[in-house]
C-alpha positions as CSV (number, residue, x, y, z in Angstrom):
1,X,-82.0,-86.2,8.7
2,X,-79.8,-83.8,10.2
3,X,-76.9,-85.2,12.8
4,X,-77.8,-84.3,16.1
5,X,-74.7,-82.8,17.2
6,X,-75.3,-80.1,14.4
7,X,-78.7,-78.9,16.2
8,X,-77.7,-77.0,19.0
9,X,-81.2,-75.9,19.9
10,X,-82.4,-79.8,20.4
11,X,-78.8,-80.7,22.3
12,X,-77.4,-78.6,25.0
13,X,-75.0,-80.1,26.7
14,X,-71.8,-82.2,24.9
15,X,-68.7,-83.7,26.5
16,X,-65.6,-83.8,24.6
17,X,-62.6,-85.1,26.0
18,X,-63.6,-84.3,29.4
19,X,-64.7,-80.7,28.5
20,X,-68.2,-79.6,28.8
21,X,-69.7,-77.6,26.2
22,X,-72.6,-75.8,27.0
23,X,-74.7,-75.2,24.0
24,X,-77.4,-72.7,23.6
25,X,-79.9,-71.6,20.8
26,X,-77.3,-70.6,17.9
27,X,-74.1,-70.7,19.8
28,X,-71.7,-72.7,21.5
29,X,-70.5,-71.5,25.1
30,X,-67.0,-72.9,25.9
31,X,-65.5,-73.1,29.6
32,X,-63.2,-70.4,29.9
33,X,-59.4,-71.7,29.6
34,X,-57.0,-70.5,32.6
35,X,-54.4,-68.1,31.3
36,X,-51.1,-69.6,30.3
37,X,-48.6,-68.6,33.1
38,X,-45.7,-66.3,31.9
39,X,-42.3,-66.6,32.7
40,X,-41.1,-64.2,35.3
41,X,-37.9,-62.1,34.9
42,X,-36.4,-61.2,38.3
43,X,-33.2,-59.1,38.7
44,X,-30.1,-60.6,40.4
45,X,-28.4,-59.3,43.2
46,X,-24.9,-59.5,41.9
47,X,-23.4,-59.9,38.5
48,X,-19.8,-61.0,37.2
49,X,-19.2,-60.9,33.3
50,X,-15.8,-62.4,32.2
51,X,-14.2,-61.9,28.8
52,X,-11.8,-64.6,27.8
53,X,-9.7,-64.7,24.5
54,X,-8.1,-61.4,24.7
55,X,-4.9,-62.2,22.7
56,X,-3.2,-58.7,23.5
57,X,0.4,-59.8,23.0
58,X,-0.5,-60.8,19.5
59,X,0.8,-58.4,16.9
60,X,-1.6,-56.8,14.1
61,X,-4.6,-57.0,16.6
62,X,-6.4,-54.1,18.4
63,X,-8.6,-55.3,21.1
64,X,-10.8,-53.7,23.3
65,X,-13.4,-54.4,26.4
66,X,-16.0,-52.1,26.8
67,X,-18.4,-51.5,30.0
68,X,-21.5,-49.9,30.2
69,X,-23.4,-49.4,33.4
70,X,-26.9,-48.0,31.9
71,X,-29.1,-45.6,33.8
72,X,-30.0,-46.9,37.4
73,X,-26.7,-48.5,38.5
74,X,-24.5,-46.9,40.9
75,X,-21.1,-48.4,40.0
76,X,-19.4,-51.4,38.5
77,X,-15.6,-52.5,38.5
78,X,-13.4,-53.4,35.6
79,X,-10.6,-56.0,36.9
80,X,-8.2,-56.7,33.8
81,X,-6.1,-59.6,34.8
82,X,-2.9,-59.9,32.9
83,X,1.0,-59.5,33.3
84,X,0.1,-55.9,34.0
85,X,-3.0,-56.1,35.8
86,X,-5.4,-52.5,36.3
87,X,-8.6,-52.1,37.9
88,X,-11.4,-49.5,37.1
89,X,-14.6,-48.1,38.1
90,X,-17.3,-47.3,36.2
91,X,-20.0,-44.9,37.0
92,X,-23.8,-44.9,36.2
93,X,-24.3,-43.8,32.8
94,X,-20.6,-44.0,31.8
95,X,-19.7,-45.8,28.6
96,X,-16.1,-47.3,29.3
97,X,-13.7,-48.8,26.8
98,X,-10.3,-50.1,27.6
99,X,-7.7,-51.4,25.2
100,X,-5.5,-54.5,25.7
101,X,-2.2,-54.5,25.1
102,X,-1.0,-57.9,27.0
103,X,-2.7,-61.1,27.0
104,X,-5.5,-61.2,29.5
105,X,-9.0,-62.2,30.7
106,X,-11.3,-59.3,31.7
107,X,-13.6,-59.5,34.4
108,X,-16.6,-56.8,35.0
109,X,-18.5,-57.0,38.6
110,X,-21.5,-55.2,39.9
111,X,-23.8,-55.7,42.7
112,X,-27.2,-54.3,43.7
113,X,-29.2,-52.3,41.4
114,X,-26.4,-52.1,39.4
115,X,-25.9,-55.4,38.8
116,X,-29.2,-55.7,36.2
117,X,-28.1,-52.5,34.5
118,X,-24.4,-53.8,33.7
119,X,-23.1,-54.6,30.2
120,X,-19.9,-55.7,28.7
121,X,-18.6,-56.5,25.3
122,X,-15.4,-57.4,23.9
123,X,-13.9,-56.8,20.1
124,X,-11.1,-58.0,18.1
125,X,-9.8,-56.3,15.0
126,X,-7.4,-57.0,12.8
127,X,-4.8,-54.1,11.6
128,X,-2.8,-55.7,9.1
129,X,-3.2,-57.8,5.9
130,X,-2.3,-61.1,7.8
131,X,-4.6,-60.3,10.5
132,X,-7.8,-58.7,8.8
133,X,-10.9,-59.3,10.1
134,X,-13.4,-58.4,13.1
135,X,-15.0,-60.0,15.9
136,X,-17.3,-59.0,18.6
137,X,-18.8,-60.9,21.5
138,X,-20.5,-60.5,24.9
139,X,-19.1,-61.4,28.0
140,X,-20.4,-63.8,29.9
141,X,-21.0,-65.3,33.5
142,X,-18.3,-67.8,35.0
143,X,-20.0,-71.0,35.4
144,X,-19.2,-75.0,35.8
145,X,-20.3,-75.9,32.2
146,X,-19.6,-73.9,29.0
147,X,-20.6,-75.7,25.6
148,X,-18.7,-74.5,22.0
149,X,-19.7,-75.4,18.3
150,X,-17.0,-74.0,16.0
151,X,-13.3,-73.4,15.0
152,X,-11.4,-75.9,12.7
153,X,-7.8,-76.8,12.1
154,X,-8.0,-77.6,8.5
155,X,-5.4,-76.1,6.1
156,X,-5.3,-72.2,6.6
157,X,-7.0,-72.3,10.4
158,X,-6.0,-71.6,13.5
159,X,-8.4,-72.3,16.5
160,X,-7.2,-72.0,20.5
161,X,-9.7,-72.8,23.3
162,X,-9.1,-70.1,25.8
163,X,-10.5,-71.0,29.2
164,X,-10.3,-68.1,32.0
165,X,-10.5,-68.7,35.7
166,X,-11.4,-65.1,36.9
167,X,-12.1,-66.2,40.6
168,X,-9.6,-65.6,43.4
169,X,-9.6,-69.6,44.0
170,X,-8.2,-72.3,41.8
171,X,-10.2,-74.1,39.6
172,X,-9.8,-77.6,37.8
173,X,-11.5,-78.5,34.3
174,X,-12.4,-81.4,32.1
175,X,-12.7,-80.8,28.5
176,X,-14.7,-83.0,26.4
177,X,-13.9,-82.6,22.7
178,X,-16.0,-84.2,19.6
179,X,-15.4,-84.1,15.8
180,X,-16.4,-86.0,12.9
181,X,-14.3,-88.6,13.5
182,X,-16.1,-89.1,17.2
183,X,-15.0,-88.3,21.1
184,X,-11.4,-87.4,21.8
185,X,-9.9,-90.0,24.2
186,X,-6.9,-87.7,24.6
187,X,-5.5,-87.8,28.6
188,X,-4.5,-84.3,28.3
189,X,-8.0,-83.0,28.7
190,X,-8.9,-84.2,32.1
191,X,-7.8,-82.8,35.3
192,X,-6.6,-79.3,34.2
193,X,-5.4,-77.2,36.9
194,X,-6.2,-73.5,36.7
195,X,-4.4,-71.3,38.9
196,X,-6.6,-68.0,40.4
197,X,-6.6,-65.3,38.1
198,X,-5.2,-66.9,35.3
199,X,-5.8,-68.6,31.7
200,X,-5.4,-72.1,29.9
201,X,-5.1,-72.2,26.2
202,X,-5.3,-75.1,23.9
203,X,-4.7,-75.2,20.5
204,X,-7.4,-77.9,18.9
205,X,-5.0,-78.7,16.4
206,X,-2.6,-80.3,18.9
207,X,-5.6,-82.5,20.1
208,X,-7.1,-83.6,16.8
209,X,-5.8,-82.3,13.7
210,X,-7.3,-81.5,10.2
211,X,-10.7,-81.3,11.2
212,X,-13.5,-79.2,9.6
213,X,-15.4,-78.4,12.8
214,X,-15.4,-79.1,16.9
215,X,-17.9,-79.3,19.5
216,X,-16.4,-78.7,22.9
217,X,-17.5,-79.1,26.5
218,X,-15.9,-77.6,29.4
219,X,-16.8,-78.9,32.9
220,X,-15.4,-77.1,36.0
221,X,-15.3,-79.9,38.5
222,X,-14.1,-77.2,40.8
223,X,-14.5,-73.7,40.7
224,X,-16.0,-71.7,38.2
225,X,-14.7,-70.7,34.6
226,X,-15.3,-68.6,31.1
227,X,-14.3,-70.1,27.7
228,X,-14.2,-69.2,24.2
229,X,-12.6,-70.2,20.9
230,X,-10.3,-67.9,18.9
231,X,-10.2,-68.6,15.4
232,X,-8.4,-67.4,12.6
233,X,-8.0,-68.1,9.0
234,X,-4.8,-67.2,7.2
235,X,-3.7,-68.2,3.3
236,X,-0.3,-67.3,2.3
237,X,0.3,-63.7,3.8
238,X,-3.5,-62.9,3.5
239,X,-6.0,-63.4,6.5
240,X,-9.1,-65.2,5.7
241,X,-10.9,-63.7,8.9
242,X,-11.2,-63.8,12.6
243,X,-13.7,-65.0,14.8
244,X,-14.5,-65.5,18.7
245,X,-17.1,-68.5,19.3
246,X,-18.1,-67.8,23.4
247,X,-19.3,-70.7,25.7
248,X,-23.2,-70.9,25.4
249,X,-26.0,-73.2,26.8
250,X,-26.2,-77.0,26.5
251,X,-28.1,-79.2,23.8
252,X,-31.6,-78.6,23.0
253,X,-34.0,-80.5,21.6
254,X,-35.5,-77.8,19.6
255,X,-33.4,-74.8,18.9
256,X,-33.3,-71.8,16.5
257,X,-29.5,-71.8,15.5
258,X,-28.1,-68.0,14.7
259,X,-29.1,-66.3,11.6
260,X,-27.2,-66.4,8.7
261,X,-26.7,-63.0,6.9
262,X,-27.7,-62.7,3.2
263,X,-24.9,-63.5,0.6
264,X,-22.6,-66.0,3.2
265,X,-21.4,-68.8,1.7
266,X,-19.7,-72.1,2.5
267,X,-22.3,-72.6,5.4
268,X,-21.8,-75.7,7.7
269,X,-24.3,-77.0,10.5
270,X,-22.9,-78.8,13.1
271,X,-24.9,-81.1,15.3
272,X,-23.7,-83.4,17.8
273,X,-26.1,-86.0,20.0
274,X,-24.0,-86.7,23.1
275,X,-24.1,-90.1,24.8
276,X,-27.1,-91.3,22.4
277,X,-27.8,-91.8,18.7
278,X,-31.5,-89.6,17.6
279,X,-33.0,-88.1,14.8
280,X,-33.1,-84.6,13.8
281,X,-34.8,-82.6,11.3
282,X,-33.5,-79.4,9.9
283,X,-35.3,-76.7,8.3
284,X,-34.4,-73.2,7.1
285,X,-36.5,-70.0,8.0
286,X,-36.6,-67.5,4.9
287,X,-38.5,-64.5,4.0
288,X,-41.1,-66.7,2.1
289,X,-41.7,-69.3,4.9
290,X,-39.7,-72.5,6.3
291,X,-39.0,-75.1,4.4
292,X,-36.9,-78.6,5.1
293,X,-33.3,-78.3,4.0
294,X,-32.9,-81.1,1.4
295,X,-31.2,-84.1,2.5
296,X,-31.5,-83.0,5.9
297,X,-35.4,-83.6,6.8
298,X,-34.8,-87.2,8.4
299,X,-31.2,-87.2,9.9
300,X,-30.0,-90.1,12.1
301,X,-27.1,-88.9,14.2
302,X,-24.5,-91.2,15.7
303,X,-24.0,-90.7,19.6
304,X,-20.7,-88.8,20.1
305,X,-19.9,-87.9,16.6
306,X,-20.1,-84.7,14.7
307,X,-22.3,-84.4,11.8
308,X,-22.2,-81.4,9.4
309,X,-24.6,-80.4,7.1
310,X,-23.5,-78.5,4.2
311,X,-26.2,-75.2,3.8
312,X,-26.3,-74.6,-0.1
313,X,-25.2,-70.7,-1.0
314,X,-28.1,-70.5,-3.2
315,X,-30.2,-71.0,0.0
316,X,-28.6,-67.8,1.2
317,X,-30.0,-65.1,-1.3
318,X,-31.7,-64.0,1.7
319,X,-31.3,-63.7,5.5
320,X,-31.8,-67.3,6.6
321,X,-32.3,-68.8,10.4
322,X,-31.6,-72.4,10.9
323,X,-34.2,-74.6,12.8
324,X,-33.1,-77.9,14.4
325,X,-35.5,-80.3,16.1
326,X,-34.6,-83.4,17.5
327,X,-36.0,-86.5,19.3
328,X,-33.4,-85.8,22.2
329,X,-31.5,-82.5,23.2
330,X,-28.3,-82.1,20.6
331,X,-25.9,-79.3,20.4
332,X,-25.5,-77.5,17.1
333,X,-24.0,-74.6,15.4
334,X,-23.1,-72.7,12.1
335,X,-20.1,-71.5,10.6
336,X,-20.3,-69.0,7.4
337,X,-18.3,-66.8,5.5
338,X,-19.7,-63.4,5.5
339,X,-18.7,-61.3,2.4
340,X,-19.7,-57.9,2.3
341,X,-18.4,-55.6,-0.7
342,X,-14.7,-56.1,-0.7
343,X,-14.4,-57.9,2.4
344,X,-14.9,-61.1,3.3
345,X,-14.5,-62.8,7.2
346,X,-15.5,-65.7,9.5
347,X,-18.5,-65.8,11.3
348,X,-20.2,-68.1,13.7
349,X,-23.9,-68.6,15.1
350,X,-24.9,-70.8,17.9
351,X,-28.3,-71.7,19.4
352,X,-30.3,-68.5,20.0
353,X,-31.7,-67.5,23.4
354,X,-35.2,-66.1,24.0
355,X,-34.6,-62.3,24.8
356,X,-36.5,-62.0,28.0
357,X,-37.1,-58.1,28.9
358,X,-34.1,-56.4,27.1
359,X,-31.2,-57.4,25.2
360,X,-28.2,-55.0,25.4
361,X,-25.0,-54.5,23.5
362,X,-22.3,-51.9,23.0
363,X,-21.2,-51.3,19.0
364,X,-17.4,-50.1,18.5
365,X,-16.9,-46.4,17.2
366,X,-15.2,-47.7,14.2
367,X,-18.1,-49.9,13.1
368,X,-19.8,-48.6,10.4
369,X,-23.0,-50.3,10.2
370,X,-25.2,-52.5,12.6
371,X,-27.9,-54.7,11.6
372,X,-30.4,-56.6,14.0
373,X,-31.4,-59.9,12.1
374,X,-34.6,-60.8,14.5
375,X,-37.1,-63.9,14.7
376,X,-40.1,-64.3,16.0
377,X,-42.8,-67.6,15.8
378,X,-45.6,-64.8,16.5
379,X,-46.0,-61.1,15.2
380,X,-44.3,-58.6,17.6
381,X,-43.1,-55.3,18.0
382,X,-39.9,-54.6,19.1
383,X,-38.4,-51.5,20.6
384,X,-34.8,-50.4,19.8
385,X,-33.0,-47.9,21.8
386,X,-29.5,-46.5,20.8
387,X,-27.2,-44.3,23.2
388,X,-24.7,-42.3,21.9
389,X,-23.2,-40.2,24.5
390,X,-25.5,-38.2,26.1
391,X,-28.4,-38.3,23.3
392,X,-31.2,-41.5,23.2
393,X,-33.0,-42.3,20.5
394,X,-35.8,-44.8,20.4
395,X,-37.7,-46.4,17.5
396,X,-40.2,-49.4,17.3
397,X,-41.0,-51.7,14.4
398,X,-43.0,-55.1,13.9
399,X,-41.2,-58.4,13.8
400,X,-43.6,-60.6,11.6
401,X,-44.1,-64.3,12.4
402,X,-41.9,-66.8,10.9
403,X,-39.6,-64.5,9.3
404,X,-36.5,-62.9,9.6
405,X,-36.5,-59.2,9.9
406,X,-33.6,-56.9,9.5
407,X,-33.9,-53.9,12.0
408,X,-31.3,-51.0,11.3
409,X,-29.6,-50.4,14.4
410,X,-27.0,-47.7,13.5
411,X,-25.0,-46.5,10.7
412,X,-22.1,-44.2,10.4
413,X,-18.9,-44.7,12.5
414,X,-17.3,-42.2,14.8
415,X,-19.4,-42.8,18.1
416,X,-19.4,-45.6,20.7
417,X,-23.3,-47.1,20.5
418,X,-25.1,-48.9,23.2
419,X,-28.0,-50.7,21.7
420,X,-31.2,-52.2,23.8
421,X,-33.6,-54.1,22.0
422,X,-37.1,-54.8,24.1
423,X,-40.0,-57.2,22.5
424,X,-43.2,-56.6,23.7
425,X,-44.0,-60.0,24.2
426,X,-42.2,-62.0,26.6
427,X,-39.5,-64.5,25.3
428,X,-40.6,-64.9,21.6
429,X,-38.0,-62.6,20.1
430,X,-34.5,-64.0,19.4
431,X,-31.6,-62.8,16.7
432,X,-28.2,-61.8,15.8
433,X,-26.5,-58.6,14.8
434,X,-24.4,-58.1,11.8
435,X,-21.7,-55.5,12.3
436,X,-19.5,-54.1,9.4
437,X,-16.4,-52.4,10.1
438,X,-13.3,-51.6,7.8
439,X,-10.4,-53.6,8.2
440,X,-7.0,-52.5,6.4
441,X,-9.0,-51.1,3.5
442,X,-11.7,-53.6,3.3
443,X,-15.0,-54.5,5.1
444,X,-14.7,-56.9,7.7
445,X,-18.0,-58.1,9.7
446,X,-18.9,-60.2,12.9
447,X,-22.3,-61.9,13.6
448,X,-23.1,-61.3,17.2
449,X,-26.2,-63.4,19.0
450,X,-28.2,-61.3,21.1
451,X,-28.0,-62.0,24.8
452,X,-30.1,-61.3,27.3
453,X,-30.9,-62.1,31.4
454,X,-27.2,-61.0,32.1
455,X,-28.6,-59.0,34.9
456,X,-31.8,-61.4,35.4
457,X,-32.6,-64.9,36.1
458,X,-35.6,-66.2,34.2
459,X,-38.2,-68.2,36.5
460,X,-40.0,-70.7,34.1
461,X,-43.6,-70.8,34.3
462,X,-45.6,-73.2,36.8
463,X,-48.6,-74.7,35.6
464,X,-51.9,-74.2,37.5
465,X,-53.2,-77.4,39.6
466,X,-56.1,-79.2,37.5
467,X,-58.8,-80.5,39.5
468,X,-60.5,-83.3,38.1
């Protein structure tokens, strides 16, 4: 005898989980489901982007800040805050590069329609064998809280935390710092006064020396600041690379942590659970699927202690994204060494934010190749627009779900490029850009996370009300 629920002609009504299913002859009709609300992205009325960690007085580096006002904006301003301050106006459509010759911070500002069209980045390039390396990073809005993961004070490494107060009023900050030994109790990290338009620099080795990695939380108890870690590697008279780790968002329970480029070595994942112990799982997203990282499928993270997880070199035969899932929010970040042909450089990756609407960045004229490393959890078409002077080229490509996919942005140096990446599906694409640049006869590299929403605010979706 056939069970009654397999005979839709005999039974036309069925309740499952509180949902009414209406069965007709030979077919099942399901009550329509309300569409899932989407994130609304709204332009903001004013935008400030600050670039800290500009060591212009340090010999052997070429340092530049680049401001772009995309079409539609009217004007923006650059305020270079140093011992020799300067101000510059950027007009619509302009790509403006300023070389920094004194240790300073840069502040870009725009208002009205210009706010959503402002893009600003900074770059540091070594010009000698003792400083060889390259780092590029996006300038960030000042805020009362920034989290950073990276840097080291092991032999041959120098890491300096740079906190910039670009505002016209003083700021007071507290610094929380964690290592694999636990949370620092140094009194010098509390109540740091930073005058208006000035900076505070802190060598991490002076606080807690000999550490493989740091987790840092900069909290402004008054005012707003911007922070970054300037990281250098040096052995004898040779440079091991240069990196800049800008401040990012706070801990998350689930995150994609950067994309490690193919051929990288010495990759280490740092995990911090602030204030409470928790469990975490680490997976690697590769070209052929997602796999648990051996030995890290079920980690127990102690409260307030940095856990370091080594990623084997043989797991990095292709581009790899790192997925972290935890029972409570954790801070995570990856450091690695990127080797391209005859050059090797330091790089880091933070938790990647979803790209809403568009992510835009500048690419130095000396960069020989730039490649986007993109990840999406659903099939998604991305549109890439490259502006080089007055020339604009546009191309589209598919990013397949669950894979890391390379998209060539520019090839060949000699011009400053402005690149914009727009996904067809709201909020599902994340990624980094691998930049390659010649540095004293070798190829140096930088891995810069794609950043969106610098000119917009994302309004989370509101779940529809349900009447029972």
